[in-house]
N, C-alpha and C positions, 0 to 999 in steps of 0.2 A: 506412868499411865499405861494401862493395858486395854487394848481395843480388839473387839471381835468383829471381823468383816464377814458379812453374809453376801456371798456371790454365787450365782447359779453355776458359773464356770470359771476356770482359771487355767493357767498354763498346764499342759501343752496346747490347749485351745486358746487361740489368740484373737482378740478383737480390741476395739477401742477402750472398753472398760478394763480389760485385763492389763493392757499396756499402761493405762493410767495408774492403776493400783500399784503395779511394779515400780514405776518411776517415782511415784509420790512416796511410797513406804521406804524405798531404798535411800531416800534423801532425808528421812526423819528417824535417825537411830535412837533418839530419846524416847520413842514410844515402842512398846512391845506389841506387835501385831500378830494375832491369830486369825485364821480364816477357816470357815466351814463352807465346803463346796461339794457339788455332786461328782461322784466318781463315775464318769461316763464310760470309761474303758477299764476293764479288770486288770489290764496291764499297768495301769497307773498306780503308783504307790498310795496306800491309805494315808501315809504321812510323809511329808518331806519339807525341808526348809528351803524356800526360794527367796533369795535375797534376805530382806528383813521380815519375812512373813512365814510363820509356821502354818503350813497348809494341811488341813485335815479333810480328806475326801471320804464321803459317806454315801451309802445307798447305791443306786444304779442297777442296771440289769433288767429293768422292766419297761424299756422303751419310753414312750411319752409319759406313761403313768409314773415313771421314776421322778419326773419333775414335780408332780403333785405330791407324791409321798415325801420328797425331799423337804418340803415345807415343814412337815411335822417332825421329821428326823432332825432338821436343823434347830427347831425350837428346843427339843429335849437335849441336844448337844449343848446349847447355850445355857440351859438351866442347871446343868451339872457342874458348871464352872462359874467363877466370879470374874467379872470384867467391870472396868470403869465406864466403858462406853461401847455401844454397838454402832456399826457403820453398815448401812444397807446400800448395796450397789444396785441401783435401778429399782423401779417401782415394785416389781414382783417380790423382791426381798423384804418388803414390808410385812408380808403374810406371817412368816415365823415370829417376827417381833411382836406383832399384834396378838397372836395366839398366846405368846408368853405373858403379855400384859393382862390378858383375860384370866390367866392362871395366877395372877397376883404379883408378878415380877415387874419392877419399875425402873430398870436400868435405862438411863437416857440414851437416845439414839439420834444419829445423823442419817439423813437420806441424801444420796447423790443421784441426780437425774441425768441419765445417759441415753435415754430412750430416743430412737430415731423416728418413730411413727407419730402421727398427730394424736393429740389428747383424746379425741373422739374415738379413734381406732383402738387405742389401748383400753379405754374405760368402757366402751360400748360393745365389745365382743361378747357373743352369746354366752361363752363359758366363764366370762368375768362378771357379767351383770349380777348374778346372784350374790357375788362376794364383793361387789363394789363398795358397800358400806364399810367393809373391813379396810379397804384401801383408803377411803376418805378418813376413817378414824386414824389410820396410820399417819396421814399427812397432818391432821389437826394436832396430834400429840408429839410430833417430831421436835426434838430439842433444836435442831437446825436443819435447813435444807440448802444443799449446794447444787447448783445447776451448771452445766458446761456451756450454756448459751442463754441469752436473754429470752429466746423463744421458749426454752424449757422452763425458765424461771416463772413464766406465766402459768405453767401447770400448777405450781404450788398455790397460787391465788385461786385458780379455778377449782382446786380440790379442797379449799377451805383452810389452808395454812395461813396463819395471821402474823407470823414472825418475819424477820428479815431473811430474804433469800440471797445467798452469796453466789454470785456468778464467777466461777473459777473454771476456765476452759481446760480441755485436754491440751497437752503440749506436743512438741516435736523435738527430737534429738537432731538438731541441724547437722551435727558432725557426721551423722550416718549417710547423709546425702551429698556425695561428692559431685562437684560440678566441673566438667571439663571446658565447656564453652557456654558461658552465661551470655544470653542474647540470641539474636536471630541466626538460624542455621541455614546455609545455602547448600542444598544437595538435590539430587534428582527426585527422591521420594520424600514425602511428608508423612510422618508417623503420628497419628492421633492415638492417644492411650487413655485407658481408664482402668482404675483398680476398683472393683465393685462386686459386692455380692449380687448375684443375678436374681433379684426379686423385683416385684412390680414397682416399689417405691423409688428405686434408683433410675427408672426411666431409660434403661439401655435400649429398648425397642426404638425410641425416638433418635438415639444416637446412630443406630444402624440405619434407620430411614434417611438420616441426613446425608449418608454417603451417596445417595442417588443424585444429589445436587452438587457433588464435588468432583474434581477432575480425576482421571484414572490413576494419576501418580500419588493420590492421597490414599493411605492405607490406615487400617484401624486394628489395634491390638487390645483385646479385652482380657484383663487379668482378674480371675475370680471364678467362682462357681456358685451354683444355687439351683433352686427348683425350676427356674425358667430356662436353664441352659439348653435343653433339647429344643424347646420352642423357638428360642432365639437363633439357634443354628439352622433350623428348618426355615425360618423366615428369611435368613440371609441367602439360602439357596433359592427360595421362591422368587426373590427380587434380583437374582443373578449377581449377587455381590460376594459370593462365597470366596472367590479368589483374592478379594481385597480385605477380607476380615479374618483375623486370626483369633481363635479362642484358645488362650494360653492355659486356662484352668487355674486351679488353686496353686499358689506358690508359697514357699516358706516366707514368713515375714521378713527374714533377713535378706531375701532376694528382691524385695520390692524396690529398693534403690536402684538396682541394676536395670530393671525394666523401665523405670521412670527415666533413667539417664539415656535410654535409647529412643525416647519419644521427643516430639516437637511441641505438641499441645496436649494438655490434659482436659478431658471433658467428662462431666457426669451430669446429665439433665434431670436431677432428682425431683421427685414429687413431694418429698419430705426429708428433712435432715435435722437430727438433734444438734449436731455441730458440724461434722464433716471433716474428720481428721485427714482423710485421703486428699482433700484439696490442699490442706496445709503442707502435707508431705510433698505434693507436687510442686507447690510454691518453693519449698526448701530445695527442691531439685533444680530450680531454675526454669520451670515450665510455666508458660502463661496458662491460666485456667479459664475455662468457659463453664458457667454454672447457671442455675436458676435461682431466683430471689425467694427461696423458701427456707423456713426454719432458721437454724443457727448460721446459715451461710452469710447472711447480711452483717453478722458481727465482724467479719474480717474481709469480705469482698466488696470493694467500692468500685462500681462500674467505671471502666476506663482508667483506673488508677492501680488497683491490685488484681484485676481480672476483668472479664466481660460477662455480662448477664444476658440471658435469653428467656423468653416466656416458657413455662412448662408445656410439654407436649407439642413442640414446634420445631420439627426437623429442618425446615427451610431457614429459620432464624439461626440454628446451630451452624448450618453451612455458610450463611452470610458472615457470621462472626469469625469462622475459620478463614474465609477468604480475606476478611479485613486484616487479620493478623499476618497472613502470608504476603499481603500487598503493602503493608505499612511497617517497615523495619523499625522506625522510631517508636511506634506504639508497642510493638512486640518487645523491644528492649526495655522501654519504660516500665511496662507491666511486670516483667520478670524481675527487674532490679528492685522495684518498689515492694513487690510481694515477698521476695526473699528477705529483704531488710526488715519488713514488718514481722515476719515469723521469728527472726532472730531476736528482735527487740521485745516482742510481746508474748511469745509462745514457747519460750525456753523452759524446760522442765524444772530447772533450778528456781526460776521465778514462781512457777506454779506451786511447787512444794513449799516454798516459804509462805505463800499466801494461805495454803491449806493449814500449815502449822500454826500461824499466828491468828488467823481469823476464824477458821472452822474448828480446829482442835483446841485452840486457845492455850498454847504453851509457848 
């Protein structure tokens, strides 16, 4: 079997979708995978083999317009070759497949839903609205839809897909996350940590606000970058918390385990989450997690068992849950042990790849 993956980005750009593709394809050597992706940087090779994927980078050099042009470039890339199956990574990658169908090509395709924003945000944006019928057509004619959470599985129904949606989550390489001291840590400082793109949906402003209600010995490390970085730094200064909040910035994916190992509690008060792989990585690192009950988070976080929940946009509730963990050693230990066990048992990449192979790719 030969499959073409449509993905807007791939390594060296790293996100949840890119990590998922790499870990799944590397574990299914029986399939030959090609990928067409955007060449964001002219320094990146037009072709290279990454694991079990032949990566073809095309286009680029036109800023945001490159992403629009890529849709048509990817269509004609696919039409010049023969594949048994197409695999669209995220909703936007339906566009080149749908255009190909309008040109008369009928290769079956799988859609993977990895999107982190709510359905209404993705489908009702002003620049998407004129093309929304194309996306809905893409959902209706998909051979299969795979979603990384039950929250995203509902998208398929809302978009008119009538087949079975396979919920296969992204996984975690537990062995990457070394644990020195599983359980409660007794030391002079408490380090709260988050790994997060600094965008509105991740709710970092509410995490910063929660520091006002916590003792001076509680510090916060924010790992990640994004368009709100300057605004968040400025807000930290305005509320006189600059000395207790460290903005680490973007770090290589390989360094994430190191930063998690230095923390005591992981927090991300998201407004929306497709799944939330950062939470699972924190759990694998032996950190208790505080999160909001939104999107795919409820697939793995049971309040009081594998983490603690807070309402969205509620800094005082975040501070309350931090204090609860710091004052209750039994709860802290129970959550970290339960969560790490759950990740190892349900989110191992070998399990995920086997499910993709047998249920989604049918081999």
